[in-house]
C-alpha positions as CSV (number, residue, x, y, z in Angstrom):
1,X,14.9,-135.9,41.8
2,X,15.0,-131.9,42.2
3,X,12.3,-130.1,40.6
4,X,13.1,-126.4,38.8
5,X,10.6,-123.6,40.1
6,X,9.3,-121.3,37.2
7,X,9.4,-117.8,38.2
8,X,6.3,-116.1,39.1
9,X,5.4,-113.4,36.7
10,X,3.0,-111.5,39.1
11,X,6.3,-111.1,41.5
12,X,8.0,-108.1,42.2
13,X,11.2,-107.8,40.1
14,X,14.0,-108.5,42.8
15,X,16.9,-107.0,40.3
16,X,18.3,-104.6,42.3
17,X,18.6,-101.2,40.8
18,X,21.4,-100.1,39.1
19,X,23.6,-97.8,41.0
20,X,25.2,-96.1,38.0
21,X,21.6,-95.1,36.2
22,X,20.6,-91.4,37.1
23,X,18.0,-90.9,39.5
24,X,14.7,-90.2,37.9
25,X,14.6,-86.3,39.3
26,X,18.0,-85.7,38.0
27,X,16.9,-86.9,34.3
28,X,13.3,-84.8,34.5
29,X,15.5,-81.6,36.4
30,X,17.7,-79.4,34.4
31,X,21.4,-80.1,34.6
32,X,23.0,-77.5,37.3
33,X,25.9,-77.1,34.6
34,X,23.3,-75.5,31.9
35,X,21.9,-72.0,32.2
36,X,18.4,-71.9,32.9
37,X,16.3,-70.6,30.0
38,X,13.8,-68.2,31.3
39,X,10.7,-67.1,29.5
40,X,10.6,-64.0,27.3
41,X,8.1,-61.5,27.4
42,X,7.1,-60.1,24.3
43,X,5.9,-56.2,24.5
44,X,2.4,-55.6,24.1
45,X,1.5,-53.8,20.8
46,X,-0.6,-50.9,21.6
47,X,-3.5,-50.3,19.0
48,X,-2.9,-47.1,16.8
49,X,-4.5,-43.9,18.3
50,X,-7.3,-42.4,16.9
51,X,-6.0,-39.0,16.2
52,X,-2.8,-40.5,14.5
53,X,-3.4,-40.0,10.7
54,X,-3.6,-42.9,8.6
55,X,-0.7,-43.7,6.4
56,X,-2.6,-44.6,3.5
57,X,-4.6,-41.0,4.3
58,X,-4.1,-38.8,1.2
59,X,-1.8,-35.5,2.2
60,X,-3.4,-32.1,2.8
61,X,-2.8,-29.7,0.0
62,X,-1.0,-26.8,0.5
63,X,-2.5,-23.2,1.8
64,X,-2.9,-21.2,-1.3
65,X,-0.3,-17.9,-0.7
66,X,-1.3,-14.8,0.1
67,X,0.2,-11.8,-1.9
68,X,-0.8,-8.2,-1.2
69,X,-1.2,-6.2,-3.9
70,X,-0.6,-2.4,-2.9
71,X,-4.3,-0.4,-5.0
72,X,-2.7,2.9,-6.4
73,X,-3.3,6.3,-4.4
74,X,-5.7,8.7,-5.3
75,X,-4.4,11.7,-6.6
76,X,-4.5,14.8,-4.0
77,X,-6.8,17.3,-5.2
78,X,-5.1,20.4,-6.0
79,X,-6.7,24.2,-5.1
80,X,-5.6,27.6,-5.7
81,X,-5.1,28.9,-2.2
82,X,-1.5,29.5,-2.4
83,X,-1.3,31.8,-5.5
84,X,-4.7,33.4,-3.9
85,X,-2.2,34.3,-0.7
86,X,0.1,35.9,-3.2
87,X,-2.6,37.8,-5.2
88,X,-4.2,38.7,-1.8
89,X,-1.1,40.1,-0.7
90,X,-0.8,42.2,-3.8
91,X,-4.0,43.2,-3.9
92,X,-3.7,44.7,-0.4
93,X,-0.4,46.9,-1.5
94,X,-2.3,47.9,-4.3
95,X,-4.7,48.6,-1.8
96,X,-2.9,50.4,0.7
97,X,-1.4,52.8,-2.5
98,X,-4.0,53.5,-3.6
99,X,-6.0,54.6,-0.2
100,X,-2.9,56.1,1.0
101,X,-2.7,58.4,-1.8
102,X,-6.5,59.6,-2.5
103,X,-7.0,59.6,1.7
104,X,-3.9,62.1,1.7
105,X,-5.1,63.9,-1.0
106,X,-8.7,64.4,0.8
107,X,-7.4,64.6,4.6
108,X,-6.5,68.3,4.5
109,X,-10.1,69.2,3.9
110,X,-11.3,67.0,6.7
111,X,-11.6,68.6,10.2
112,X,-10.6,65.6,12.1
113,X,-7.5,65.0,9.5
114,X,-7.0,68.3,9.2
115,X,-4.0,68.8,12.2
116,X,-2.3,65.3,10.9
117,X,-2.5,66.8,7.2
118,X,-0.5,65.2,4.2
119,X,1.6,62.2,4.4
120,X,1.2,62.1,8.1
121,X,-2.1,60.6,7.7
122,X,-0.5,56.9,6.5
123,X,0.7,56.7,10.1
124,X,-2.7,56.8,11.8
125,X,-4.7,53.9,12.9
126,X,-7.2,55.3,10.3
127,X,-5.0,54.1,7.5
128,X,-3.1,51.1,8.3
129,X,-5.9,49.3,10.3
130,X,-8.1,49.3,7.1
131,X,-5.4,47.9,5.1
132,X,-4.6,45.0,7.6
133,X,-8.4,44.3,7.6
134,X,-8.6,44.3,4.0
135,X,-5.8,42.3,3.9
136,X,-7.3,39.2,6.3
137,X,-10.5,39.6,4.6
138,X,-9.1,39.0,1.1
139,X,-7.1,35.9,2.2
140,X,-9.5,34.6,4.3
141,X,-12.0,35.1,1.3
142,X,-9.5,33.2,-1.1
143,X,-9.4,30.4,1.2
144,X,-13.3,29.9,1.2
145,X,-13.8,30.0,-2.7
146,X,-10.8,28.4,-3.6
147,X,-11.0,26.9,-7.3
148,X,-14.9,29.4,-7.6
149,X,-14.7,31.6,-10.7
150,X,-14.2,35.0,-10.8
151,X,-17.7,35.5,-10.1
152,X,-16.8,34.6,-6.6
153,X,-14.3,37.3,-6.1
154,X,-16.6,40.0,-7.5
155,X,-19.4,38.8,-5.2
156,X,-17.3,38.5,-2.3
157,X,-15.7,42.0,-2.6
158,X,-18.6,43.4,-1.4
159,X,-18.1,41.6,2.1
160,X,-14.7,42.9,1.9
161,X,-15.4,46.2,1.5
162,X,-18.3,46.0,4.5
163,X,-15.4,44.5,7.2
164,X,-12.7,47.4,5.8
165,X,-15.6,49.7,6.8
166,X,-16.4,48.3,9.9
167,X,-12.5,48.5,10.5
168,X,-12.0,52.2,10.0
169,X,-14.9,52.8,12.3
170,X,-12.7,50.8,14.8
171,X,-9.7,53.1,13.7
172,X,-11.9,55.9,14.7
173,X,-12.3,55.1,18.0
174,X,-9.1,54.2,18.7
175,X,-8.0,57.6,17.3
176,X,-10.9,59.2,19.7
177,X,-9.6,57.5,22.5
178,X,-13.1,55.8,22.9
179,X,-12.3,52.0,23.4
180,X,-13.5,50.7,26.6
181,X,-15.4,53.9,27.2
182,X,-19.3,54.0,27.8
183,X,-21.8,53.1,25.2
184,X,-23.1,56.0,25.0
185,X,-19.6,57.4,24.1
186,X,-18.9,55.1,22.0
187,X,-22.2,55.5,19.7
188,X,-21.1,58.9,19.5
189,X,-18.3,58.9,17.7
190,X,-19.5,56.0,15.6
191,X,-22.2,58.1,14.7
192,X,-19.9,61.2,13.7
193,X,-17.8,58.7,11.5
194,X,-20.6,57.1,9.8
195,X,-20.5,59.9,6.8
196,X,-17.0,60.2,6.7
197,X,-16.0,60.0,3.2
198,X,-12.6,58.6,3.9
199,X,-14.6,55.4,5.1
200,X,-16.4,55.3,2.1
201,X,-13.3,55.6,-0.1
202,X,-11.5,52.6,2.1
203,X,-14.5,50.7,1.6
204,X,-15.0,51.5,-2.5
205,X,-11.6,50.7,-3.2
206,X,-11.9,47.6,-1.4
207,X,-14.8,46.2,-3.3
208,X,-12.9,47.1,-6.3
209,X,-9.3,45.7,-5.5
210,X,-10.9,41.9,-5.5
211,X,-12.6,42.5,-9.0
212,X,-9.1,43.9,-10.7
213,X,-7.0,41.0,-9.1
214,X,-9.4,38.3,-8.7
215,X,-9.4,37.1,-12.5
216,X,-5.8,35.7,-11.4
217,X,-6.9,33.5,-8.8
218,X,-9.8,32.6,-10.4
219,X,-7.9,30.9,-13.9
220,X,-5.6,28.9,-10.9
221,X,-8.6,27.8,-10.0
222,X,-9.9,26.6,-13.4
223,X,-6.7,25.3,-14.4
224,X,-6.7,23.4,-10.9
225,X,-9.9,21.8,-11.7
226,X,-8.6,20.8,-15.4
227,X,-5.6,19.1,-13.7
228,X,-8.1,17.7,-10.7
229,X,-9.9,15.8,-13.7
230,X,-7.4,14.7,-15.8
231,X,-5.8,13.0,-12.6
232,X,-8.9,11.9,-11.6
233,X,-9.9,9.9,-14.6
234,X,-6.3,8.7,-14.9
235,X,-6.8,7.2,-11.2
236,X,-9.8,5.4,-12.3
237,X,-8.4,3.9,-15.2
238,X,-5.8,2.5,-13.3
239,X,-7.5,1.8,-10.5
240,X,-9.9,-0.2,-12.8
241,X,-6.8,-2.1,-14.2
242,X,-5.7,-2.9,-10.3
243,X,-8.9,-4.4,-10.1
244,X,-8.8,-6.7,-13.0
245,X,-5.4,-7.8,-12.1
246,X,-6.3,-8.6,-8.5
247,X,-9.6,-10.8,-10.0
248,X,-7.2,-12.5,-12.0
249,X,-4.5,-13.5,-9.9
250,X,-7.6,-15.1,-7.1
251,X,-9.6,-17.0,-10.1
252,X,-6.3,-18.7,-10.7
């Protein structure tokens, strides 16, 4: 009688492997026909720069606009020099007429002018040098006193007279040919001319003419002073209004 042997469960499986089943490596490895999936690298996010302003920060206020306002110009002071120069030239003409007339009448009685005589005296340095000196001295006086009153011309006339008298002595030195000579020669000529009546005549007329015509310059100076004061007051008022306007704009 035949006996049946039960299979041992602990015995290894004797079943032949299935040739149609894919190998284990093929299951775990990617298929050759499918593309390999590469891992993507995300770019690192850099931290925000400390210098960059935060988006939530409030915007900076706009800088205030600068507006330049021109201040009013100060008025220029007016004077009497222009009119004074014209008056000085007019006075020089009056001086020349009076000096020439009186000196011509006096010259024939003087030894040094007896040979010249009459109207020929006006062609000598003793005539035209004092005239030129008077014109220059009076113009200089007017430029200095400018808007001063009539009293400045009255007092200044003495200085003009002295300068004209010195000019007359210089003219006598030219007539005598003593210019550039030794001091004793010059001194002798000056000593003889110190008491010359023509020189005194020139000095007296030079003293009086500024008194006669000086009031014209003084009147012009008084008018200029009044206009300057009015212009200065108007300027101060305009400047105060300008400063108030600028202060109001600055406050806003």
